[in-house]
All heavy atoms as an XYZ file, in Angstrom:
907
protein
N       1.801      8.672     -3.697
C       2.369      7.410     -3.288
C       1.238      6.514     -2.799
O       0.267      6.989     -2.233
C       3.430      7.706     -2.228
C       3.468      6.825     -1.025
S       4.816      7.171      0.144
C       4.431      8.788      0.739
N       1.400      5.216     -3.044
C       0.456      4.235     -2.524
C       1.253      3.318     -1.595
O       2.367      2.913     -1.921
C      -0.264      3.477     -3.653
C      -1.379      2.598     -3.092
C       0.685      2.708     -4.525
C      -2.363      2.113     -4.161
N       0.698      3.032     -0.436
C       1.452      2.332      0.601
C       1.003      0.880      0.718
O      -0.177      0.584      0.861
C       1.337      3.083      1.940
C       1.900      4.501      1.753
C       2.075      2.341      3.041
C       1.853      5.369      2.971
N       1.983     -0.002      0.671
C       1.798     -1.441      0.822
C       1.669     -1.786      2.312
O       1.871     -0.942      3.183
C       3.010     -2.139      0.192
C       2.815     -3.628     -0.015
O       1.709     -4.143      0.197
O       3.797     -4.283     -0.430
N       1.383     -3.039      2.586
C       1.158     -3.481      3.966
C       2.402     -3.352      4.847
O       2.293     -2.952      6.010
C       0.668     -4.919      3.966
N       3.563     -3.687      4.324
C       4.775     -3.701      5.140
C       5.028     -2.442      5.941
O       5.247     -2.521      7.156
N       5.025     -1.278      5.304
C       5.253     -0.055      6.080
C       4.177      0.203      7.145
O       4.450      0.846      8.152
C       5.234      1.052      5.021
C       5.651      0.364      3.772
C       5.044     -1.011      3.868
N       2.975     -0.324      6.910
C       1.892     -0.120      7.881
C       1.971     -1.097      9.050
O       1.340     -0.901     10.075
C       0.532     -0.248      7.194
C       0.239      0.822      6.144
C      -1.049      0.497      5.400
C       0.176      2.208      6.765
N       2.737     -2.177      8.862
C       2.960     -3.136      9.944
C       4.321     -2.799     10.525
O       5.335     -3.319     10.107
C       2.986     -4.590      9.419
C       1.702     -4.942      8.711
C       3.235     -5.555     10.579
C       1.759     -6.276      7.988
N       4.311     -1.921     11.478
C       5.589     -1.470     12.030
C       5.906     -2.239     13.302
O       5.929     -3.460     13.288
C       5.525      0.022     12.290
N       6.101     -1.546     14.349
C       6.456     -2.148     15.628
C       5.185     -2.617     16.336
O       4.574     -1.858     17.068
C       7.194     -1.133     16.502
C       8.400     -0.560     15.788
O       9.090     -1.344     15.124
O       8.632      0.653     15.889
N       4.815     -3.859     16.090
C       3.594     -4.384     16.704
C       2.387     -3.638     16.200
O       2.075     -3.685     15.024
N       1.726     -2.932     17.093
C       0.533     -2.196     16.698
C       0.788     -0.704     16.501
O      -0.126      0.065     16.283
C      -0.571     -2.393     17.741
C      -1.245     -3.743     17.621
C      -1.089     -4.574     18.867
O      -0.641     -4.030     19.892
O      -1.406     -5.760     18.813
N       2.027     -0.268     16.586
C       2.341      1.147     16.447
C       3.031      1.419     15.119
O       3.916      0.675     14.715
C       3.269      1.600     17.578
C       2.603      1.491     18.915
O       1.472      1.905     19.082
N       3.308      0.915     19.879
N       2.620      2.482     14.449
C       3.350      2.907     13.264
C       4.658      3.532     13.729
O       4.704      4.207     14.749
C       2.538      3.942     12.480
C       1.200      3.482     11.920
C       0.556      4.614     11.130
C       1.364      2.273     11.041
N       5.704      3.313     12.983
C       6.972      3.869     13.431
C       7.129      5.330     13.007
O       6.403      5.838     12.157
C       8.156      3.001     13.001
C       8.363      2.988     11.511
O       8.120      3.964     10.815
N       8.836      1.868     11.003
N       8.102      5.991     13.608
C       8.292      7.427     13.384
C       8.704      7.724     11.945
O       8.372      8.780     11.416
C       9.314      7.992     14.359
O      10.544      7.327     14.214
N       9.393      6.809     11.296
C       9.787      7.029      9.895
C       8.558      7.150      8.990
O       8.496      8.032      8.141
C      10.682      5.885      9.431
C      11.134      6.033      8.011
C      12.083      4.917      7.627
N      12.359      4.981      6.204
C      12.629      3.930      5.464
N      12.695      2.736      6.016
N      12.852      4.056      4.189
N       7.589      6.265      9.187
C       6.374      6.340      8.376
C       5.592      7.611      8.690
O       5.100      8.278      7.790
C       5.491      5.109      8.572
C       4.220      5.095      7.710
C       4.563      5.175      6.216
C       3.385      3.869      7.996
N       5.491      7.965      9.978
C       4.801      9.204     10.321
C       5.472     10.403      9.662
O       4.795     11.312      9.179
C       4.750      9.409     11.839
C       3.597      8.694     12.475
C       3.674      7.689     13.382
C       2.204      8.930     12.257
N       2.408      7.272     13.723
C       1.495      8.027     13.058
C       1.488      9.809     11.446
C       0.096      7.974     13.088
C       0.102      9.761     11.471
C      -0.581      8.855     12.283
N       6.799     10.402      9.612
C       7.514     11.507      8.969
C       7.202     11.551      7.474
O       7.000     12.643      6.912
C       9.014     11.369      9.200
N       7.156     10.394      6.825
C       6.805     10.356      5.399
C       5.392     10.870      5.160
O       5.140     11.628      4.220
C       6.934      8.923      4.860
C       8.338      8.396      4.667
C       8.306      6.903      4.374
C       9.026      9.142      3.532
N       4.467     10.450      6.005
C       3.076     10.904      5.880
C       3.003     12.415      6.065
O       2.363     13.125      5.276
C       2.166     10.166      6.881
C       2.032      8.698      6.479
C       0.793     10.835      6.980
C       1.360      7.818      7.521
N       3.665     12.916      7.099
C       3.649     14.357      7.377
C       4.214     15.153      6.204
O       3.627     16.142      5.776
C       4.438     14.655      8.650
C       4.418     16.106      9.031
C       5.208     16.363     10.308
C       5.210     17.852     10.594
N       6.125     18.197     11.667
N       5.370     14.718      5.660
C       5.956     15.420      4.512
C       5.031     15.395      3.311
O       4.872     16.401      2.619
C       7.305     14.791      4.148
C       8.468     15.461      4.792
C       9.799     15.130      4.136
N       9.983     13.759      3.709
C      10.513     12.791      4.454
N      10.898     13.056      5.689
N      10.662     11.593      3.981
N       4.421     14.258      3.052
C       3.505     14.152      1.912
C       2.335     15.107      2.083
O       1.939     15.799      1.133
C       3.009     12.715      1.757
N       1.778     15.170      3.274
C       0.646     16.068      3.521
C       1.067     17.528      3.398
O       0.326     18.345      2.838
C       0.046     15.795      4.899
C      -0.626     14.426      5.058
C      -1.013     14.193      6.513
C      -1.825     14.304      4.138
N       2.245     17.871      3.893
C       2.735     19.250      3.790
C       2.928     19.671      2.337
O       2.709     20.822      1.982
C       4.051     19.406      4.560
C       3.876     19.389      6.053
C       5.191     19.304      6.818
O       6.269     19.092      6.189
O       5.146     19.441      8.054
N       3.351     18.726      1.493
C       3.544     19.021      0.063
C       2.239     18.968     -0.720
O       2.212     19.318     -1.896
C       4.512     17.997     -0.546
C       5.939     18.153     -0.127
C       6.859     17.275     -0.965
N       6.405     15.901     -1.039
C       6.978     14.867     -0.439
N       8.044     15.057      0.302
N       6.505     13.653     -0.577
N       1.193     18.495     -0.090
C      -0.076     18.364     -0.793
C      -0.157     17.098     -1.631
O      -1.024     16.979     -2.503
N       0.737     16.150     -1.387
C       0.711     14.881     -2.111
C      -0.439     14.023     -1.604
O      -0.790     14.066     -0.427
C       2.019     14.108     -1.905
C       3.217     14.818     -2.486
O       3.035     15.731     -3.327
O       4.343     14.471     -2.094
N      -0.984     13.234     -2.501
C      -2.037     12.303     -2.102
C      -1.412     11.021     -1.584
O      -0.400     10.557     -2.106
C      -2.941     11.981     -3.295
C      -3.770     13.140     -3.751
C      -4.657     12.787     -4.932
O      -4.466     11.712     -5.551
O      -5.562     13.574     -5.230
N      -2.032     10.459     -0.571
C      -1.627      9.173     -0.017
C      -2.718      8.161     -0.333
O      -3.903      8.467     -0.182
C      -1.437      9.275      1.490
C      -0.335     10.204      1.957
C      -0.435     10.433      3.450
C       1.019      9.627      1.601
N      -2.308      6.986     -0.745
C      -3.261      5.951     -1.133
C      -2.889      4.619     -0.509
O      -1.733      4.372     -0.190
C      -3.249      5.757     -2.658
C      -3.577      6.982     -3.423
N      -4.850      7.277     -3.849
C      -2.792      8.006     -3.850
C      -4.836      8.419     -4.507
N      -3.600      8.880     -4.521
N      -3.860      3.772     -0.375
C      -3.673      2.354     -0.091
C      -4.920      1.653     -0.611
O      -5.749      2.278     -1.271
C      -3.381      2.063      1.396
O      -2.866      0.728      1.500
C      -4.603      2.221      2.268
N      -5.042      0.367     -0.337
C      -6.198     -0.379     -0.827
C      -6.892     -1.098      0.327
O      -6.285     -1.358      1.370
C      -5.785     -1.422     -1.883
O      -4.975     -2.418     -1.260
C      -5.059     -0.768     -3.054
N      -8.152     -1.433      0.109
C      -8.881     -2.214      1.109
C      -8.213     -3.558      1.376
O      -8.101     -3.963      2.544
C     -10.342     -2.416      0.684
C     -11.167     -1.183      0.854
N     -11.606     -0.735      2.077
C     -11.626     -0.299     -0.054
C     -12.304      0.371      1.923
N     -12.327      0.673      0.639
N      -7.735     -4.281      0.346
C      -7.046     -5.539      0.643
C      -5.783     -5.359      1.487
O      -5.490     -6.194      2.342
C      -6.716     -6.096     -0.754
C      -7.774     -5.524     -1.635
C      -7.993     -4.134     -1.102
N      -5.043     -4.280      1.282
C      -3.871     -4.019      2.124
C      -4.314     -3.807      3.567
O      -3.731     -4.368      4.503
C      -3.062     -2.804      1.608
C      -2.110     -2.275      2.675
C      -2.306     -3.175      0.345
N      -5.358     -3.023      3.771
C      -5.839     -2.804      5.135
C      -6.313     -4.103      5.765
O      -6.118     -4.323      6.971
C      -6.943     -1.750      5.157
C      -6.476     -0.328      4.846
C      -7.652      0.633      4.904
C      -5.357      0.104      5.772
N      -6.912     -4.982      4.970
C      -7.332     -6.280      5.499
C      -6.126     -7.094      5.969
O      -6.228     -7.859      6.930
C      -8.113     -7.047      4.440
N      -4.985     -6.909      5.319
C      -3.774     -7.622      5.738
C      -3.226     -7.100      7.062
O      -2.646     -7.858      7.827
C      -2.670     -7.479      4.683
C      -2.877     -8.322      3.463
C      -1.709     -8.200      2.498
O      -1.176     -7.111      2.275
N      -1.311     -9.322      1.918
N      -3.400     -5.820      7.333
C      -2.737     -5.229      8.501
C      -3.647     -5.004      9.702
O      -3.163     -4.867     10.821
C      -2.030     -3.896      8.146
C      -0.999     -4.120      7.056
C      -3.005     -2.813      7.762
N      -4.945     -4.949      9.487
C      -5.843     -4.606     10.583
C      -6.222     -5.865     11.344
O      -6.995     -6.680     10.866
C      -7.101     -3.926     10.069
C      -7.450     -2.743     10.900
C      -7.704     -2.735     12.237
C      -7.559     -1.400     10.463
N      -7.959     -1.469     12.665
C      -7.884     -0.630     11.592
C      -7.423     -0.780      9.240
C      -8.078      0.742     11.529
C      -7.624      0.575      9.177
C      -7.943      1.329     10.315
N      -5.709     -6.025     12.538
C      -5.965     -7.212     13.334
C      -6.618     -6.917     14.678
O      -7.452     -7.648     15.144
C      -4.664     -7.987     13.585
C      -4.045     -8.552     12.334
C      -4.922     -9.682     11.785
N      -4.337    -10.319     10.634
C      -4.657    -10.048      9.366
N      -5.551     -9.123      9.101
N      -4.089    -10.685      8.379
N      -6.190     -5.854     15.316
C      -6.685     -5.525     16.653
C      -7.021     -4.034     16.697
O      -6.260     -3.241     17.252
C      -5.622     -5.883     17.678
C      -5.280     -7.375     17.647
C      -4.079     -7.715     18.448
N      -4.412     -7.634     19.872
C      -3.512     -7.757     20.827
N      -2.254     -7.939     20.531
N      -3.871     -7.692     22.082
N      -8.146     -3.645     16.107
C      -8.475     -2.218     15.986
C      -8.384     -1.433     17.291
O      -7.968     -0.279     17.285
C      -9.899     -2.215     15.448
C     -10.053     -3.529     14.783
C      -9.180     -4.492     15.535
N      -8.727     -2.047     18.395
C      -8.663     -1.338     19.678
C      -7.234     -0.956     20.037
O      -7.013     -0.020     20.800
C      -9.269     -2.199     20.782
N      -6.259     -1.668     19.461
C      -4.854     -1.390     19.760
C      -4.130     -0.746     18.591
O      -2.918     -0.595     18.619
C      -4.157     -2.675     20.157
C      -4.797     -3.270     21.425
C      -3.982     -4.342     21.966
N      -2.653     -3.800     22.238
C      -1.842     -4.243     23.159
N      -2.209     -5.229     23.909
N      -0.637     -3.728     23.337
N      -4.870     -0.402     17.541
C      -4.243      0.175     16.349
C      -4.754      1.590     16.078
O      -5.035      1.961     14.947
C      -4.494     -0.736     15.145
C      -3.754     -2.061     15.253
C      -4.061     -2.981     14.095
O      -5.190     -3.394     13.897
N      -3.026     -3.307     13.323
N      -4.815      2.393     17.113
C      -5.306      3.761     16.978
C      -4.448      4.577     16.023
O      -4.969      5.384     15.242
C      -5.375      4.438     18.344
N      -3.143      4.373     16.054
C      -2.266      5.128     15.154
C      -2.504      4.752     13.702
O      -2.463      5.603     12.819
C      -0.790      4.925     15.522
C      -0.411      5.713     16.746
O      -1.018      6.726     17.065
N       0.608      5.252     17.450
N      -2.755      3.477     13.446
C      -3.084      3.066     12.088
C      -4.380      3.731     11.640
O      -4.454      4.284     10.543
C      -3.206      1.538     12.005
C      -3.636      0.975     10.655
C      -2.647      1.346      9.550
C      -3.801     -0.545     10.748
N      -5.383      3.712     12.489
C      -6.660      4.355     12.157
C      -6.469      5.844     11.908
O      -7.043      6.412     10.979
C      -7.675      4.118     13.276
N      -5.644      6.471     12.719
C      -5.385      7.907     12.553
C      -4.669      8.182     11.236
O      -4.991      9.123     10.513
C      -4.565      8.414     13.733
C      -4.484      9.920     13.811
C      -3.795     10.342     15.060
N      -2.421      9.852     14.993
C      -1.439     10.276     15.767
N      -1.665     11.172     16.688
N      -0.222      9.796     15.638
N      -3.707      7.365     10.901
C      -2.961      7.556      9.652
C      -3.859      7.352      8.440
O      -3.806      8.135      7.483
C      -1.778      6.593      9.601
N      -4.668      6.318      8.472
C      -5.500      5.965      7.317
C      -6.520      7.061      6.992
O      -6.960      7.178      5.854
C      -6.159      4.588      7.539
C      -7.218      4.282      6.509
C      -5.097      3.505      7.525
N      -6.841      7.878      7.956
C      -7.763      9.000      7.675
C      -7.213      9.941      6.609
O      -7.958     10.667      5.971
C      -8.031      9.798      8.946
C      -9.050      9.159      9.829
C      -9.422     10.076     10.974
N      -8.997      9.395     12.184
C      -8.488      9.965     13.247
N      -8.336     11.260     13.300
N      -8.125      9.263     14.288
N      -5.916      9.926      6.405
C      -5.279     10.789      5.414
C      -5.139     10.116      4.049
O      -4.616     10.720      3.128
C      -3.890     11.221      5.905
C      -3.929     11.978      7.192
N      -4.423     13.262      7.286
C      -3.559     11.614      8.444
C      -4.343     13.664      8.546
N      -3.827     12.688      9.263
N      -5.573      8.877      3.942
C      -5.387      8.096      2.722
C      -6.679      8.012      1.922
O      -7.771      7.958      2.486
C      -5.014      6.649      3.056
C      -3.655      6.452      3.647
C      -3.040      7.411      4.441
C      -2.981      5.271      3.432
C      -1.802      7.196      5.001
C      -1.734      5.040      3.982
C      -1.146      6.016      4.772
N      -6.524      7.926      0.619
C      -7.622      7.497     -0.236
C      -7.497      5.972     -0.280
O      -6.428      5.457     -0.625
C      -7.504      8.093     -1.632
C      -7.666      9.603     -1.656
S      -7.493     10.280     -3.334
C      -8.931      9.581     -4.102
N      -8.549      5.268      0.108
C      -8.502      3.811      0.178
C      -9.304      3.253     -0.999
O     -10.489      3.542     -1.149
C      -9.056      3.294      1.517
C      -8.947      1.779      1.589
C      -8.313      3.941      2.689
N      -8.639      2.446     -1.813
C      -9.231      1.946     -3.052
C      -9.779      0.530     -2.880
O      -9.073     -0.342     -2.373
C      -8.182      1.950     -4.176
C      -7.653      3.317     -4.453
N      -8.189      4.134     -5.421
C      -6.657      4.030     -3.867
C      -7.536      5.290     -5.433
N      -6.612      5.244     -4.498
N     -11.016      0.314     -3.334
C     -11.596     -1.027     -3.260
C     -11.014     -1.935     -4.332
O     -10.413     -1.466     -5.307
C     -13.085     -0.781     -3.517
C     -13.107      0.434     -4.382
C     -11.941      1.281     -3.923
N     -11.195     -3.214     -4.150
C     -10.752     -4.184     -5.149
C     -11.850     -4.304     -6.198
O     -12.760     -5.108     -6.079
C     -10.475     -5.546     -4.505
C     -10.073     -6.682     -5.441
C      -8.866     -6.323     -6.287
C      -9.785     -7.944     -4.651
N     -11.769     -3.436     -7.209
C     -12.789     -3.470     -8.259
C     -12.182     -3.519     -9.657
O     -12.855     -3.303    -10.638
C     -13.770     -2.305     -8.118
C     -13.103     -0.945     -8.184
O     -11.879     -0.881     -8.382
O     -13.808      0.057     -8.030
N     -10.907     -3.841     -9.736
C     -10.226     -3.975    -11.030
C      -9.837     -5.427    -11.256
O      -8.715     -5.745    -11.638
C      -8.958     -3.095    -11.078
C      -9.207     -1.622    -10.933
C      -9.166     -1.170     -9.474
O      -9.059     -2.018     -8.581
O      -9.275      0.037     -9.237
N     -10.775     -6.350    -11.038
C     -10.436     -7.771    -11.030
C      -9.868     -8.265    -12.360
O      -8.938     -9.080    -12.374
C     -11.646     -8.607    -10.630
O     -12.747     -8.326    -11.471
N     -10.374     -7.770    -13.469
C      -9.858     -8.219    -14.766
C      -8.422     -7.748    -14.947
O      -7.536     -8.531    -15.326
C     -10.761     -7.730    -15.918
C     -10.140     -8.038    -17.266
C     -12.144     -8.365    -15.807
N      -8.153     -6.495    -14.647
C      -6.791     -5.961    -14.776
C      -5.831     -6.671    -13.815
O      -4.685     -6.950    -14.171
C      -6.787     -4.453    -14.526
N      -6.294     -6.979    -12.628
C      -5.455     -7.682    -11.654
C      -5.142     -9.088    -12.169
O      -3.996     -9.535    -12.136
C      -6.135     -7.731    -10.269
C      -5.387     -8.663     -9.317
C      -6.239     -6.327     -9.674
N      -6.150     -9.770    -12.657
C      -5.923    -11.103    -13.213
C      -4.958    -11.083    -14.385
O      -4.082    -11.956    -14.501
N      -5.087    -10.088    -15.232
C      -4.153     -9.966    -16.363
C      -2.730     -9.708    -15.897
O      -1.767    -10.247    -16.442
C      -4.618     -8.861    -17.304
C      -5.812     -9.261    -18.129
C      -6.188     -8.199    -19.118
N      -7.299     -8.666    -19.929
C      -8.186     -7.883    -20.495
N      -8.093     -6.566    -20.349
N      -9.160     -8.388    -21.216
N      -2.591     -8.849    -14.890
C      -1.259     -8.552    -14.346
C      -0.631     -9.837    -13.792
O       0.549    -10.111    -14.026
C      -1.362     -7.481    -13.250
C      -0.066     -7.143    -12.552
C       0.988     -6.562    -13.450
C       0.713     -5.127    -13.791
N       1.829     -4.542    -14.597
N      -1.407    -10.643    -13.095
C      -0.891    -11.901    -12.568
C      -0.488    -12.843    -13.703
O       0.561    -13.478    -13.646
C      -1.929    -12.567    -11.664
C      -2.205    -11.842    -10.339
C      -3.420    -12.449     -9.645
C      -0.994    -11.878     -9.429
N      -1.309    -12.917    -14.739
C      -1.007    -13.792    -15.871
C       0.249    -13.332    -16.609
O       1.090    -14.153    -16.983
C      -2.191    -13.840    -16.832
N       0.408    -12.018    -16.784
C       1.566    -11.483    -17.507
C       2.873    -11.708    -16.769
O       3.929    -11.873    -17.386
C       1.403     -9.969    -17.718
C       0.327     -9.582    -18.686
C       0.002     -8.082    -18.595
O       0.511     -7.369    -17.748
N      -0.863     -7.630    -19.494
N       2.820    -11.703    -15.452
C       4.049    -11.743    -14.663
C       4.323    -13.098    -14.022
O       5.418    -13.315    -13.513
C       4.001    -10.677    -13.552
O       2.892    -10.968    -12.680
C       3.878     -9.275    -14.132
N       3.331    -13.962    -14.004
C       3.498    -15.251    -13.342
C       3.429    -15.162    -11.831
O       3.725    -16.131    -11.134
N       3.040    -14.022    -11.307
C       2.902    -13.840     -9.864
C       1.567    -14.433     -9.406
O       0.712    -14.758    -10.231
C       2.978    -12.354     -9.512
N       1.389    -14.534     -8.086
C       0.141    -15.119     -7.592
C      -0.522    -14.305     -6.485
O      -1.631    -14.636     -6.072
C       0.402    -16.535     -7.069
O       1.315    -16.501     -5.991
N       0.109    -13.248     -6.006
C      -0.429    -12.472     -4.886
C      -1.402    -11.418     -5.397
O      -1.007    -10.405     -5.986
C       0.713    -11.809     -4.113
C       0.247    -11.174     -2.813
O      -0.808    -10.516     -2.813
O       0.942    -11.328     -1.806
N      -2.687    -11.656     -5.159
C      -3.746    -10.760     -5.640
C      -3.625     -9.378     -4.999
O      -3.829     -8.357     -5.671
C      -5.139    -11.373     -5.377
C      -6.257    -10.385     -5.661
C      -5.316    -12.640     -6.199
N      -3.294     -9.330     -3.709
C      -3.196     -8.034     -3.018
C      -2.091     -7.189     -3.641
O      -2.289     -6.004     -3.928
C      -2.975     -8.233     -1.504
C      -2.746     -6.898     -0.806
C      -4.170     -8.955     -0.891
N      -0.927     -7.780     -3.875
C       0.173     -7.038     -4.495
C      -0.167     -6.621     -5.922
O       0.104     -5.490     -6.326
C       1.457     -7.867     -4.504
C       2.122     -7.948     -3.143
O       1.732     -7.194     -2.231
O       3.041     -8.780     -2.992
N      -0.755     -7.533     -6.687
C      -1.114     -7.205     -8.071
C      -2.134     -6.078     -8.113
O      -2.050     -5.180     -8.955
C      -1.639     -8.436     -8.793
N      -3.085     -6.106     -7.200
C      -4.078     -5.024     -7.145
C      -3.400     -3.700     -6.822
O      -3.695     -2.669     -7.429
C      -5.155     -5.347     -6.106
C      -6.170     -4.272     -5.960
N      -6.332     -3.578     -4.798
C      -7.055     -3.748     -6.851
C      -7.292     -2.676     -4.960
N      -7.739     -2.758     -6.195
N      -2.475     -3.715     -5.882
C      -1.741     -2.506     -5.524
C      -1.017     -1.946     -6.742
O      -1.031     -0.732     -6.992
C      -0.747     -2.844     -4.410
C      -0.224     -1.708     -3.564
C      -1.325     -1.068     -2.754
C       0.875     -2.225     -2.647
N      -0.392     -2.820     -7.526
C       0.327     -2.395     -8.727
C      -0.635     -1.803     -9.749
O      -0.362     -0.748    -10.335
C       1.132     -3.569     -9.327
C       1.719     -3.187    -10.676
C       2.225     -4.008     -8.366
N      -1.766     -2.441     -9.968
C      -2.750     -1.936    -10.930
C      -3.239     -0.548    -10.508
O      -3.327      0.371    -11.332
C      -3.926     -2.925    -11.093
C      -5.096     -2.292    -11.830
C      -3.449     -4.193    -11.810
N      -3.535     -0.378     -9.231
C      -4.000      0.935     -8.748
C      -2.882      1.968     -8.903
O      -3.125      3.085     -9.373
C      -4.501      0.854     -7.288
C      -4.810      2.240     -6.743
C      -5.731     -0.040     -7.193
N      -1.662      1.620     -8.540
C      -0.535      2.555     -8.678
C      -0.347      2.970    -10.127
O      -0.123      4.154    -10.416
C       0.747      1.925     -8.128
N      -0.424      2.011    -11.049
C      -0.285      2.336    -12.477
C      -1.397      3.262    -12.941
O      -1.158      4.208    -13.682
C      -0.278      1.051    -13.304
C       0.997      0.237    -13.133
C       0.939     -1.132    -13.796
O      -0.151     -1.575    -14.219
O       2.009     -1.777    -13.883
N      -2.617      3.006    -12.481
C      -3.753      3.864    -12.840
C      -3.553      5.286    -12.326
O      -3.870      6.255    -13.017
C      -5.063      3.276    -12.280
O      -5.249      1.964    -12.823
C      -6.264      4.139    -12.621
N      -3.021      5.399    -11.121
C      -2.794      6.707    -10.506
C      -1.534      7.395    -11.019
O      -1.333      8.581    -10.786
C      -2.691      6.562     -8.983
C      -3.930      6.092     -8.244
C      -3.592      5.759     -6.799
C      -5.029      7.151     -8.326
N      -0.656      6.634    -11.655
C       0.619      7.195    -12.110
C       1.553      7.497    -10.959
O       2.300      8.476    -10.987
N       1.547      6.638     -9.953
C       2.373      6.860     -8.778
C       3.198      5.616     -8.471
O       3.108      4.615     -9.167
C       1.503      7.264     -7.565
O       2.346      7.782     -6.534
C       0.667      6.110     -7.040
N       3.993      5.695     -7.424
C       4.841      4.588     -7.022
C       4.313      3.962     -5.735
O       3.505      4.543     -5.018
C       6.291      5.052     -6.829
C       6.478      5.953     -5.638
C       6.894      5.440     -4.418
C       6.240      7.321     -5.744
C       7.057      6.264     -3.316
C       6.408      8.159     -4.654
C       6.821      7.627     -3.429
N       4.822      2.762     -5.452
C       4.421      1.999     -4.269
C       5.534      2.088     -3.231
O       6.702      1.850     -3.547
C       4.170      0.525     -4.637
C       3.049      0.430     -5.665
C       3.863     -0.309     -3.392
C       2.972     -0.899     -6.373
N       5.170      2.411     -2.010
C       6.095      2.332     -0.891
C       5.927      0.936     -0.301
O       4.848      0.585      0.176
C       5.789      3.399      0.155
C       6.733      3.443      1.356
C       8.140      3.843      0.915
C       6.201      4.399      2.406
N       6.976      0.120     -0.367
C       6.863     -1.279      0.024
C       8.073     -1.757      0.800
O       9.174     -1.241      0.620
C       6.671     -2.182     -1.224
O       6.443     -3.526     -0.813
C       7.868     -2.118     -2.147
N       7.857     -2.749      1.632
C       8.977     -3.404      2.303
C       9.294     -4.735      1.620
O      10.096     -5.511      2.112
C       8.643     -3.635      3.787
O       7.520     -4.484      3.893
N       8.644     -4.986      0.495
C       8.848     -6.239     -0.233
C       9.189     -5.960     -1.700
O       8.387     -6.219     -2.598
C       7.602     -7.106     -0.121
C       7.876     -8.550     -0.464
O       9.015     -8.871     -0.877
O       6.955     -9.361     -0.329
N      10.382     -5.427     -1.951
C      10.747     -5.069     -3.321
C      10.808     -6.256     -4.279
O      10.568     -6.096     -5.472
C      12.110     -4.397     -3.184
C      12.630     -4.799     -1.863
C      11.449     -5.104     -0.991
N      11.101     -7.453     -3.763
C      11.168     -8.619     -4.653
C       9.828     -8.896     -5.320
O       9.761     -9.122     -6.530
C      11.652     -9.854     -3.894
C      13.099     -9.730     -3.462
O      13.875     -8.997     -4.061
N      13.450    -10.425     -2.402
N       8.745     -8.879     -4.515
C       7.412     -9.115     -5.089
C       7.041     -8.021     -6.081
O       6.443     -8.301     -7.118
C       6.348     -9.195     -3.993
C       6.406    -10.507     -3.227
O       7.173    -11.408     -3.617
O       5.668    -10.632     -2.230
N       7.391     -6.791     -5.772
C       7.055     -5.686     -6.668
C       7.873     -5.757     -7.953
O       7.367     -5.420     -9.025
C       7.256     -4.342     -5.972
C       6.282     -4.106     -4.835
S       4.564     -4.198     -5.398
C       3.753     -4.678     -3.884
N       9.104     -6.213     -7.861
C       9.925     -6.377     -9.068
C       9.312     -7.416    -10.004
O       9.270     -7.210    -11.216
C      11.349     -6.805     -8.691
O      12.006     -5.759     -8.038
N       8.858     -8.528     -9.442
C       8.221     -9.575    -10.253
C       7.015     -9.000    -10.995
O       6.753     -9.357    -12.143
C       7.792    -10.773     -9.368
C       6.891    -11.728    -10.114
C       9.019    -11.493     -8.840
N       6.296     -8.084    -10.354
C       5.092     -7.493    -10.952
C       5.414     -6.277    -11.829
O       4.513     -5.605    -12.300
C       4.114     -7.084     -9.854
C       3.437     -8.257     -9.133
C       2.877     -7.829     -7.800
C       2.346     -8.841    -10.029
N       6.701     -6.012    -12.047
C       7.142     -4.876    -12.862
C       6.596     -3.556    -12.365
O       6.200     -2.686    -13.141
C       6.748     -5.086    -14.338
C       7.329     -6.351    -14.905
O       8.496     -6.670    -14.664
N       6.513     -7.104    -15.625
N       6.573     -3.393    -11.053
C       6.003     -2.196    -10.431
C       7.055     -1.107    -10.283
O       8.257     -1.369    -10.184
C       5.448     -2.542     -9.052
N       6.565      0.117    -10.249
C       7.395      1.261     -9.891
C       7.274      1.393     -8.374
O       6.163      1.575     -7.845
C       6.832      2.509    -10.580
C       7.840      3.621    -10.706
C       7.265      4.731    -11.565
N       7.253      5.921    -10.733
C       6.292      6.794    -10.672
N       5.221      6.683    -11.413
N       6.378      7.841     -9.878
N       8.378      1.252     -7.638
C       8.291      1.239     -6.190
C       9.509      1.900     -5.560
O      10.524      2.129     -6.200
C       8.162     -0.202     -5.658
C       9.375     -1.040     -5.913
C      10.414     -1.080     -4.991
C       9.488     -1.789     -7.069
C      11.546     -1.849     -5.221
C      10.616     -2.564     -7.319
C      11.644     -2.592     -6.388
N       9.352      2.186     -4.285
C      10.450      2.640     -3.451
C      10.492      1.707     -2.257
O       9.470      1.464     -1.609
C      10.228      4.087     -2.996
C      11.362      4.633     -2.167
C      11.152      6.098     -1.811
O      10.790      6.877     -2.708
O      11.347      6.440     -0.625
N      11.652      1.152     -1.977
C      11.783      0.246     -0.835
C      11.725      1.027      0.464
O      12.293      2.102      0.587
C      13.088     -0.525     -0.936
N      11.030      0.465      1.419
C      10.863      1.073      2.736
C      11.747      0.371      3.732
O      11.810     -0.809      3.806
C       9.393      0.983      3.156
C       9.115      1.570      4.513
C       8.983      2.944      4.658
C       9.013      0.761      5.625
C       8.728      3.497      5.908
C       8.757      1.303      6.877
C       8.619      2.663      7.003
O       8.380      3.217      8.243
């Protein structure tokens, strides 16, 4: 699974228990957890107060924004404009996984495979 910004922006600076439970189950099953550097840039605002986010991200493979041509093509094909979301979709497609998101409308526009959070 690859995680979008919404689930990582929980109650202020704390991740909620539902996300922690999902992370724990994924780790117990040996599933890989992913996110992207642009997603982290969206959610990381006060590192001194986001210890739980930092702790959670240690379990993730974090992908850089290095698929610019594929992201641009995805935006052109779908008429979308959000580079962060398009990048997330491109990475998810490359990995053959789904996106955990709190914004299913944006993911639908991008023809993404997702699970609403």
